[in-house]
All heavy atoms as an XYZ file, in Angstrom:
680
protein
N     163.325    -27.023    -27.162
C     164.724    -26.706    -27.351
C     165.496    -26.971    -26.056
O     165.057    -26.551    -24.987
C     164.865    -25.231    -27.750
C     166.264    -24.709    -27.758
S     166.341    -22.971    -28.230
C     167.883    -23.005    -29.055
N     166.605    -27.650    -26.130
C     167.386    -27.875    -24.911
C     168.010    -26.564    -24.429
O     168.168    -25.614    -25.197
C     168.470    -28.862    -25.346
C     168.584    -28.677    -26.823
C     167.210    -28.270    -27.297
N     168.374    -26.540    -23.164
C     169.003    -25.359    -22.598
C     170.352    -25.166    -23.260
O     171.147    -26.102    -23.318
C     169.151    -25.517    -21.062
C     167.775    -25.682    -20.435
C     169.892    -24.329    -20.469
C     167.809    -26.058    -18.971
N     170.627    -23.988    -23.796
C     171.892    -23.755    -24.510
C     173.086    -23.788    -23.551
O     172.968    -23.468    -22.379
C     171.720    -22.371    -25.124
C     170.713    -21.704    -24.257
C     169.805    -22.771    -23.771
N     174.259    -24.162    -24.107
C     175.476    -24.135    -23.297
C     175.966    -22.688    -23.178
O     175.441    -21.790    -23.830
C     176.549    -25.051    -23.887
C     176.901    -24.704    -25.318
O     176.589    -23.584    -25.776
O     177.516    -25.559    -25.986
N     176.957    -22.475    -22.326
C     177.379    -21.103    -22.064
C     177.985    -20.427    -23.293
O     177.851    -19.233    -23.471
C     178.333    -21.011    -20.864
C     179.742    -21.468    -21.118
C     180.696    -20.557    -21.525
C     180.100    -22.788    -20.936
C     181.984    -20.960    -21.751
C     181.405    -23.191    -21.144
C     182.346    -22.287    -21.560
N     178.620    -21.200    -24.177
C     179.205    -20.614    -25.379
C     178.118    -20.055    -26.294
O     178.286    -19.023    -26.922
C     180.033    -21.643    -26.168
C     181.274    -22.125    -25.452
C     181.042    -23.466    -24.780
O     179.938    -23.809    -24.363
N     182.104    -24.247    -24.658
N     176.987    -20.749    -26.353
C     175.872    -20.303    -27.191
C     175.205    -19.058    -26.626
O     174.513    -18.346    -27.342
C     174.827    -21.412    -27.320
O     175.387    -22.548    -27.905
N     175.412    -18.790    -25.335
C     174.815    -17.622    -24.696
C     175.660    -16.360    -24.864
O     175.158    -15.262    -24.666
C     174.640    -17.907    -23.199
S     173.469    -19.220    -22.826
N     176.921    -16.512    -25.240
C     177.825    -15.375    -25.265
C     177.425    -14.285    -26.269
O     177.321    -13.114    -25.908
C     179.257    -15.837    -25.546
C     179.864    -16.594    -24.417
S     181.474    -17.231    -24.873
C     182.329    -17.061    -23.331
N     177.206    -14.652    -27.506
C     176.857    -13.640    -28.522
C     175.512    -12.972    -28.231
O     175.424    -11.740    -28.263
C     176.890    -14.238    -29.928
C     176.645    -13.246    -31.060
C     177.654    -12.089    -31.038
C     176.677    -13.950    -32.405
N     174.459    -13.742    -27.915
C     173.202    -13.068    -27.570
C     173.340    -12.166    -26.337
O     172.711    -11.092    -26.289
C     172.229    -14.220    -27.281
C     172.777    -15.351    -28.072
C     174.260    -15.192    -28.029
N     174.176    -12.546    -25.394
C     174.405    -11.699    -24.220
C     175.092    -10.387    -24.632
O     174.681     -9.315    -24.222
C     175.232    -12.440    -23.163
C     175.554    -11.679    -21.894
C     174.294    -11.187    -21.200
C     176.357    -12.564    -20.938
N     176.108    -10.489    -25.473
C     176.778     -9.272    -25.958
C     175.817     -8.390    -26.740
O     175.846     -7.168    -26.612
C     177.968     -9.634    -26.830
C     179.261     -9.990    -26.104
C     180.310    -10.440    -27.100
C     179.766     -8.842    -25.270
N     174.967     -8.990    -27.561
C     173.998     -8.208    -28.332
C     173.011     -7.502    -27.394
O     172.653     -6.357    -27.635
C     173.245     -9.107    -29.307
C     174.093     -9.502    -30.499
C     173.312    -10.340    -31.477
C     174.183    -10.699    -32.677
N     173.454    -11.541    -33.649
N     172.618     -8.187    -26.316
C     171.724     -7.580    -25.341
C     172.377     -6.384    -24.646
O     171.751     -5.372    -24.375
C     171.293     -8.624    -24.302
C     170.482     -8.082    -23.182
N     169.256     -7.477    -23.368
C     170.698     -8.061    -21.848
C     168.772     -7.103    -22.211
N     169.636     -7.428    -21.271
N     173.693     -6.486    -24.421
C     174.425     -5.428    -23.746
C     174.868     -4.313    -24.684
O     175.408     -3.308    -24.247
C     175.651     -6.021    -23.046
C     175.390     -7.066    -21.985
C     176.699     -7.638    -21.478
C     174.575     -6.486    -20.856
N     174.667     -4.503    -25.986
C     175.182     -3.534    -26.973
C     174.561     -2.143    -26.861
O     175.060     -1.210    -27.466
C     174.978     -4.082    -28.384
O     173.609     -4.156    -28.698
N     173.498     -1.986    -26.049
C     172.917     -0.654    -25.884
C     173.798      0.241    -25.000
O     173.540      1.432    -24.877
C     171.502     -0.748    -25.309
C     171.438     -1.381    -23.928
O     172.494     -1.712    -23.362
O     170.309     -1.536    -23.403
N     174.828     -0.342    -24.371
C     175.748      0.446    -23.560
C     175.269      0.714    -22.140
O     175.999      1.273    -21.352
N     174.042      0.317    -21.847
C     173.497      0.549    -20.521
C     173.981     -0.524    -19.529
O     174.518     -1.552    -19.930
C     171.969      0.530    -20.570
N     173.800     -0.258    -18.236
C     174.141     -1.230    -17.213
C     172.977     -2.219    -17.071
O     171.814     -1.824    -17.123
C     174.408     -0.535    -15.885
C     175.620      0.371    -15.934
C     175.891      1.071    -14.615
O     175.043      1.022    -13.712
O     176.986      1.669    -14.504
N     173.313     -3.503    -16.916
C     172.311     -4.555    -16.784
C     172.668     -5.450    -15.610
O     173.845     -5.583    -15.243
C     172.273     -5.393    -18.055
C     171.821     -4.653    -19.278
N     170.514     -4.519    -19.626
C     172.526     -3.991    -20.218
C     170.412     -3.821    -20.730
N     171.640     -3.473    -21.107
N     171.666     -6.126    -15.080
C     171.876     -7.105    -14.022
C     171.822     -8.505    -14.626
O     171.327     -8.691    -15.746
C     170.807     -6.993    -12.927
O     169.534     -7.289    -13.517
C     170.786     -5.603    -12.299
N     172.304     -9.489    -13.886
C     172.260    -10.859    -14.333
C     170.787    -11.302    -14.517
O     170.463    -12.010    -15.473
C     172.979    -11.764    -13.345
C     173.196    -13.187    -13.789
C     174.015    -13.266    -15.079
C     173.917    -13.979    -12.705
N     169.920    -10.884    -13.629
C     168.500    -11.251    -13.724
C     167.896    -10.682    -15.015
O     167.132    -11.359    -15.704
C     167.739    -10.738    -12.517
C     166.255    -11.108    -12.558
C     165.558    -10.725    -11.312
N     166.062    -11.608    -10.253
C     165.791    -11.454     -8.986
N     165.040    -10.467     -8.577
N     166.267    -12.271     -8.082
N     168.222     -9.448    -15.337
C     167.740     -8.819    -16.560
C     168.222     -9.599    -17.792
O     167.449     -9.898    -18.701
C     168.244     -7.367    -16.613
C     167.966     -6.672    -17.924
O     166.826     -6.758    -18.412
O     168.905     -6.055    -18.474
N     169.483     -9.964    -17.802
C     170.058    -10.723    -18.922
C     169.417    -12.105    -19.011
O     169.106    -12.584    -20.106
C     171.569    -10.845    -18.731
N     169.178    -12.723    -17.875
C     168.560    -14.048    -17.867
C     167.162    -13.987    -18.470
O     166.804    -14.833    -19.288
C     168.490    -14.572    -16.429
C     167.891    -15.954    -16.323
C     167.738    -16.431    -14.891
O     168.165    -15.706    -13.957
O     167.189    -17.530    -14.720
N     166.387    -12.978    -18.113
C     165.043    -12.837    -18.667
C     165.082    -12.620    -20.174
O     164.358    -13.260    -20.936
C     164.324    -11.655    -18.008
C     163.996    -11.846    -16.568
C     163.012    -12.995    -16.326
O     162.085    -13.179    -17.146
O     163.211    -13.720    -15.339
N     165.966    -11.756    -20.613
C     166.076    -11.442    -22.058
C     166.506    -12.687    -22.832
O     165.934    -12.988    -23.886
C     167.090    -10.303    -22.267
C     167.283     -9.991    -23.712
N     166.401     -9.222    -24.428
C     168.255    -10.345    -24.575
C     166.815     -9.138    -25.681
N     167.955     -9.811    -25.784
N     167.507    -13.400    -22.334
C     168.007    -14.562    -23.073
C     167.023    -15.736    -23.023
O     166.968    -16.529    -23.977
C     169.374    -14.982    -22.542
C     170.493    -13.972    -22.824
C     171.782    -14.440    -22.192
C     170.674    -13.752    -24.307
N     166.249    -15.861    -21.969
C     165.229    -16.912    -21.918
C     164.208    -16.706    -23.029
O     163.770    -17.671    -23.685
C     164.556    -16.929    -20.552
N     163.834    -15.444    -23.277
C     162.912    -15.127    -24.378
C     163.606    -15.384    -25.695
O     163.019    -15.974    -26.616
C     162.430    -13.664    -24.267
C     161.656    -13.257    -25.499
C     161.595    -13.475    -23.010
N     164.864    -14.966    -25.814
C     165.636    -15.164    -27.051
C     165.703    -16.639    -27.435
O     165.523    -17.004    -28.589
C     167.038    -14.607    -26.878
C     167.958    -14.911    -28.026
N     167.929    -14.219    -29.209
C     168.913    -15.876    -28.180
C     168.826    -14.734    -30.046
N     169.434    -15.722    -29.428
N     165.977    -17.507    -26.452
C     166.100    -18.935    -26.715
C     164.777    -19.690    -26.644
O     164.743    -20.905    -26.816
C     167.112    -19.573    -25.754
C     168.536    -19.207    -26.032
C     169.248    -18.415    -25.151
C     169.174    -19.620    -27.193
C     170.579    -18.080    -25.409
C     170.486    -19.270    -27.459
C     171.188    -18.493    -26.567
N     163.686    -18.975    -26.342
C     162.350    -19.561    -26.273
C     162.280    -20.726    -25.283
O     161.768    -21.804    -25.600
C     161.873    -19.991    -27.659
C     161.798    -18.849    -28.649
C     161.374    -19.333    -30.027
C     161.266    -18.149    -30.933
N     162.226    -18.120    -32.007
N     162.822    -20.509    -24.118
C     162.823    -21.550    -23.084
C     161.468    -21.628    -22.408
O     160.823    -20.606    -22.157
C     163.903    -21.267    -22.033
C     165.345    -21.281    -22.511
C     166.273    -20.984    -21.359
C     165.695    -22.617    -23.146
N     161.041    -22.837    -22.109
C     159.770    -23.044    -21.411
C     159.999    -22.810    -19.911
O     161.149    -22.857    -19.431
C     159.267    -24.486    -21.630
O     160.192    -25.377    -21.005
C     159.111    -24.806    -23.091
N     158.924    -22.602    -19.142
C     159.086    -22.448    -17.697
C     159.743    -23.684    -17.061
O     160.517    -23.551    -16.103
C     157.656    -22.256    -17.200
C     156.945    -21.656    -18.370
C     157.564    -22.287    -19.568
N     159.462    -24.850    -17.599
C     160.073    -26.076    -17.087
C     161.574    -26.073    -17.294
O     162.346    -26.431    -16.399
C     159.470    -27.320    -17.771
O     158.045    -27.292    -17.595
C     160.034    -28.601    -17.215
N     162.010    -25.659    -18.488
C     163.451    -25.583    -18.758
C     164.118    -24.539    -17.884
O     165.241    -24.762    -17.390
C     163.683    -25.245    -20.237
C     163.303    -26.384    -21.178
C     163.299    -25.965    -22.632
O     163.003    -24.779    -22.929
O     163.558    -26.818    -23.470
N     163.447    -23.431    -17.671
C     164.022    -22.384    -16.824
C     164.114    -22.803    -15.365
O     164.967    -22.329    -14.612
C     163.207    -21.102    -16.940
C     163.346    -20.480    -18.314
C     162.707    -19.159    -18.403
N     163.406    -18.219    -17.528
C     162.957    -17.028    -17.208
N     161.809    -16.605    -17.681
N     163.637    -16.242    -16.402
N     163.228    -23.700    -14.940
C     163.206    -24.141    -13.547
C     164.131    -25.325    -13.282
O     164.339    -25.683    -12.129
C     161.783    -24.524    -13.150
N     164.703    -25.904    -14.342
C     165.592    -27.060    -14.154
C     166.816    -26.676    -13.325
O     167.454    -25.664    -13.565
C     166.040    -27.571    -15.536
C     166.831    -28.849    -15.495
C     167.191    -29.359    -16.864
O     166.417    -29.130    -17.822
O     168.259    -29.978    -16.966
N     167.113    -27.513    -12.332
C     168.215    -27.238    -11.403
C     169.438    -28.082    -11.719
O     169.335    -29.173    -12.295
C     167.780    -27.512     -9.978
C     166.663    -26.633     -9.423
C     166.275    -27.081     -8.013
C     167.023    -25.160     -9.442
N     170.596    -27.585    -11.309
C     171.829    -28.356    -11.374
C     171.714    -29.552    -10.454
O     170.847    -29.576     -9.559
C     173.009    -27.486    -10.948
C     173.378    -26.334    -11.867
C     174.393    -25.416    -11.194
C     173.939    -26.861    -13.177
N     172.572    -30.550    -10.587
C     172.512    -31.711     -9.683
C     172.581    -31.339     -8.190
O     172.028    -32.044     -7.360
C     173.721    -32.548    -10.106
C     173.906    -32.229    -11.554
C     173.540    -30.756    -11.659
N     173.218    -30.243     -7.877
C     173.292    -29.814     -6.471
C     171.922    -29.367     -5.949
O     171.711    -29.323     -4.758
C     174.276    -28.649     -6.324
O     173.776    -27.482     -6.964
N     171.028    -29.002     -6.865
C     169.698    -28.547     -6.469
C     169.657    -27.135     -5.945
O     168.652    -26.688     -5.433
N     170.749    -26.387     -6.089
C     170.818    -25.051     -5.501
C     170.720    -23.922     -6.526
O     170.444    -22.790     -6.154
C     172.111    -24.897     -4.723
C     172.181    -25.792     -3.544
C     173.455    -25.575     -2.774
N     173.482    -26.396     -1.599
C     173.307    -25.938     -0.364
N     173.096    -24.675     -0.165
N     173.344    -26.763      0.651
N     170.977    -24.220     -7.798
C     170.967    -23.158     -8.816
C     170.364    -23.693    -10.095
O     170.531    -24.865    -10.439
C     172.393    -22.659     -9.080
C     172.454    -21.470    -10.028
C     173.889    -21.036    -10.299
O     174.813    -21.842    -10.313
N     174.072    -19.749    -10.531
N     169.680    -22.808    -10.815
C     169.108    -23.194    -12.091
C     170.196    -23.402    -13.149
O     171.202    -22.691    -13.150
N     169.981    -24.369    -14.039
C     170.949    -24.664    -15.085
C     171.142    -23.452    -15.986
O     172.273    -23.058    -16.289
C     170.492    -25.884    -15.916
C     171.380    -26.104    -17.121
C     170.449    -27.142    -15.050
N     170.050    -22.823    -16.420
C     170.145    -21.697    -17.327
C     170.861    -20.524    -16.675
O     171.733    -19.897    -17.275
C     168.760    -21.287    -17.849
C     168.810    -20.235    -18.903
C     169.461    -20.445    -20.105
C     168.190    -19.012    -18.698
C     169.511    -19.468    -21.084
C     168.226    -18.027    -19.658
C     168.892    -18.251    -20.868
N     170.535    -20.224    -15.447
C     171.194    -19.131    -14.733
C     172.691    -19.414    -14.598
O     173.516    -18.501    -14.745
C     170.573    -18.941    -13.349
C     171.107    -17.754    -12.598
C     170.350    -17.508    -11.326
C     170.830    -16.228    -10.681
N     170.012    -15.860     -9.537
N     173.053    -20.648    -14.351
C     174.449    -21.040    -14.244
C     175.168    -20.810    -15.565
O     176.284    -20.303    -15.601
C     174.534    -22.524    -13.840
C     175.949    -23.023    -13.767
O     176.469    -23.506    -14.766
N     176.551    -22.941    -12.594
N     174.533    -21.142    -16.668
C     175.171    -20.979    -17.983
C     175.318    -19.513    -18.353
O     176.320    -19.116    -18.934
C     174.364    -21.753    -19.011
C     174.368    -23.233    -18.645
C     174.346    -24.154    -19.762
N     174.460    -25.530    -19.270
C     173.743    -26.515    -19.745
N     172.888    -26.322    -20.722
N     173.906    -27.740    -19.248
N     174.350    -18.692    -17.976
C     174.469    -17.245    -18.200
C     175.627    -16.720    -17.344
O     176.405    -15.871    -17.788
C     173.156    -16.512    -17.849
C     172.002    -17.007    -18.704
C     173.324    -15.003    -17.973
C     172.145    -16.755    -20.178
N     175.735    -17.212    -16.137
C     176.818    -16.795    -15.244
C     178.197    -17.131    -15.820
O     179.130    -16.318    -15.763
N     178.338    -18.320    -16.408
C     179.611    -18.701    -17.014
C     179.907    -17.858    -18.247
O     181.049    -17.460    -18.480
C     179.661    -20.178    -17.331
C     179.978    -21.007    -16.134
C     179.149    -21.835    -15.470
C     181.214    -21.040    -15.400
N     179.780    -22.390    -14.389
C     181.059    -21.914    -14.328
C     182.435    -20.397    -15.572
C     182.076    -22.188    -13.406
C     183.454    -20.655    -14.670
C     183.281    -21.551    -13.605
N     178.890    -17.584    -19.061
C     179.083    -16.732    -20.229
C     179.584    -15.352    -19.760
O     180.518    -14.788    -20.330
C     177.788    -16.607    -21.021
N     178.957    -14.840    -18.731
C     179.355    -13.547    -18.138
C     180.804    -13.590    -17.688
O     181.599    -12.692    -17.955
C     178.423    -13.217    -16.973
C     178.864    -12.094    -16.125
N     179.604    -12.304    -14.962
C     178.729    -10.760    -16.243
C     179.875    -11.130    -14.417
N     179.352    -10.185    -15.153
N     181.192    -14.658    -16.993
C     182.550    -14.795    -16.490
C     183.578    -14.761    -17.602
O     184.576    -14.022    -17.519
C     182.692    -16.116    -15.683
O     181.815    -16.048    -14.557
C     184.129    -16.335    -15.234
N     183.361    -15.533    -18.654
C     184.339    -15.585    -19.747
C     184.371    -14.288    -20.566
O     185.432    -13.883    -21.036
C     184.088    -16.806    -20.621
C     184.556    -18.074    -19.968
C     183.634    -19.032    -19.543
C     185.902    -18.298    -19.712
C     184.064    -20.185    -18.919
C     186.327    -19.453    -19.086
C     185.406    -20.389    -18.685
O     185.834    -21.531    -18.061
N     183.231    -13.637    -20.715
C     183.216    -12.353    -21.429
C     183.949    -11.295    -20.612
O     184.643    -10.423    -21.171
C     181.792    -11.912    -21.736
C     181.060    -12.753    -22.784
C     179.585    -12.361    -22.841
C     181.718    -12.605    -24.143
N     183.827    -11.380    -19.302
C     184.542    -10.435    -18.434
C     186.048    -10.673    -18.487
O     186.846     -9.746    -18.578
C     184.023    -10.553    -16.990
C     184.552     -9.495    -16.088
C     183.865     -9.551    -14.728
C     184.439     -8.506    -13.797
N     183.844     -8.604    -12.463
N     186.459    -11.941    -18.486
C     187.895    -12.286    -18.588
C     188.481    -11.832    -19.929
O     189.664    -11.483    -20.005
C     188.111    -13.776    -18.412
C     187.941    -14.244    -16.995
C     188.202    -15.732    -16.866
C     188.044    -16.211    -15.471
N     189.187    -15.957    -14.615
N     187.656    -11.796    -20.966
C     188.111    -11.333    -22.288
C     188.026     -9.821    -22.413
O     188.303     -9.271    -23.474
C     187.258    -11.994    -23.370
N     187.635     -9.137    -21.341
C     187.497     -7.672    -21.297
C     186.460     -7.150    -22.290
O     186.546     -6.019    -22.742
C     188.843     -7.001    -21.517
N     185.448     -7.971    -22.571
C     184.359     -7.538    -23.450
C     183.213     -6.930    -22.651
O     182.409     -6.191    -23.194
C     183.855     -8.708    -24.301
C     184.889     -9.269    -25.264
C     184.351    -10.513    -25.960
C     185.299     -8.231    -26.290
N     183.149     -7.281    -21.367
C     182.175     -6.639    -20.468
C     182.928     -6.272    -19.182
O     183.991     -6.803    -18.892
C     180.954     -7.534    -20.162
C     181.361     -8.841    -19.473
C     180.174     -7.824    -21.426
C     180.164     -9.689    -19.066
N     182.332     -5.358    -18.428
C     182.928     -4.915    -17.171
C     181.849     -4.776    -16.123
O     180.654     -4.667    -16.468
C     183.660     -3.599    -17.349
C     182.744     -2.445    -17.751
C     183.499     -1.153    -18.026
O     184.728     -1.124    -17.869
O     182.829     -0.181    -18.384
N     182.234     -4.783    -14.876
C     181.301     -4.622    -13.759
C     181.596     -3.300    -13.063
O     182.523     -3.229    -12.238
C     181.432     -5.775    -12.780
O     181.034     -6.976    -13.366
N     180.840     -2.244    -13.371
C     181.076     -0.965    -12.712
C     180.732     -0.985    -11.226
O     181.272     -0.195    -10.443
C     180.190      0.024    -13.473
C     179.197     -0.808    -14.195
C     179.782     -2.167    -14.371
N     179.831     -1.879    -10.828
C     179.514     -2.073     -9.406
C     178.990     -3.485     -9.225
O     178.671     -4.170    -10.204
C     178.515     -1.028     -8.916
C     177.234     -0.929     -9.684
C     176.391      0.260     -9.239
C     175.263      0.453    -10.222
N     174.567      1.676     -9.992
N     178.888     -3.927     -8.006
C     178.488     -5.295     -7.709
C     177.118     -5.632     -8.310
O     176.159     -4.877     -8.125
C     178.461     -5.499     -6.201
C     178.167     -6.901     -5.793
C     178.162     -7.029     -4.287
N     177.685     -8.333     -3.912
C     178.456     -9.273     -3.371
N     179.699     -9.019     -3.125
N     177.959    -10.433     -3.053
N     177.073     -6.779     -8.991
C     175.805     -7.262     -9.545
C     175.354     -6.566    -10.814
O     174.277     -6.829    -11.312
N     176.185     -5.684    -11.351
C     175.823     -4.917    -12.542
C     176.975     -5.032    -13.546
O     178.134     -5.038    -13.163
C     175.596     -3.422    -12.180
C     175.333     -2.601    -13.415
C     174.457     -3.302    -11.195
N     176.634     -5.147    -14.826
C     177.657     -5.206    -15.830
C     177.214     -4.507    -17.104
O     176.015     -4.269    -17.294
C     178.112     -6.640    -16.120
C     177.006     -7.609    -16.441
C     176.657     -7.883    -17.734
C     176.292     -8.246    -15.441
C     175.664     -8.774    -18.054
C     175.286     -9.141    -15.717
C     174.968     -9.412    -17.045
N     178.189     -4.128    -17.931
C     177.903     -3.471    -19.197
C     179.012     -3.821    -20.195
O     180.080     -4.258    -19.809
C     177.770     -1.971    -19.021
C     179.041     -1.251    -18.636
C     178.787      0.237    -18.505
C     180.110      0.980    -18.391
N     179.925      2.417    -18.488
N     178.725     -3.574    -21.444
C     179.677     -3.875    -22.514
C     180.808     -2.842    -22.482
O     180.597     -1.704    -22.071
C     178.960     -3.906    -23.875
C     179.793     -4.630    -24.920
C     178.568     -2.514    -24.316
C     179.008     -5.025    -26.160
N     181.986     -3.260    -22.890
C     183.126     -2.343    -22.982
C     183.298     -1.829    -24.412
O     182.641     -2.327    -25.322
C     184.448     -3.015    -22.548
O     184.727     -4.080    -23.452
C     184.361     -3.546    -21.129
N     184.177     -0.869    -24.585
C     184.461     -0.358    -25.929
C     185.126     -1.400    -26.807
O     185.030     -1.356    -28.028
C     185.333      0.901    -25.858
C     184.601      2.077    -25.252
O     183.349      2.093    -25.317
O     185.282      2.954    -24.688
N     185.829     -2.301    -26.186
C     186.537     -3.328    -26.914
C     185.562     -4.137    -27.741
O     185.776     -4.569    -28.827
C     187.275     -4.240    -25.945
C     188.139     -5.268    -26.637
C     188.988     -5.990    -25.646
N     189.801     -6.934    -26.390
C     190.470     -7.910    -25.861
N     190.450     -8.072    -24.568
N     191.176     -8.701    -26.578
């Protein structure tokens, strides 16, 4: 399976956060990698810059857009949770 785009990560990310608990990006990345059945090779694939993983980047963008839509919030640095909205 190819690495999903950030739009495809949004709903599974929201479902993962639906427990109302605080989560880290690393926690979400692990959960979604299992959800999308990504291989270790796919998870290790880097952006052309060679500095960040493609999948981690896509989870980060999903997080950014969900935060802009006020569907998730960051109560403290590096931690986020779902909002009532």
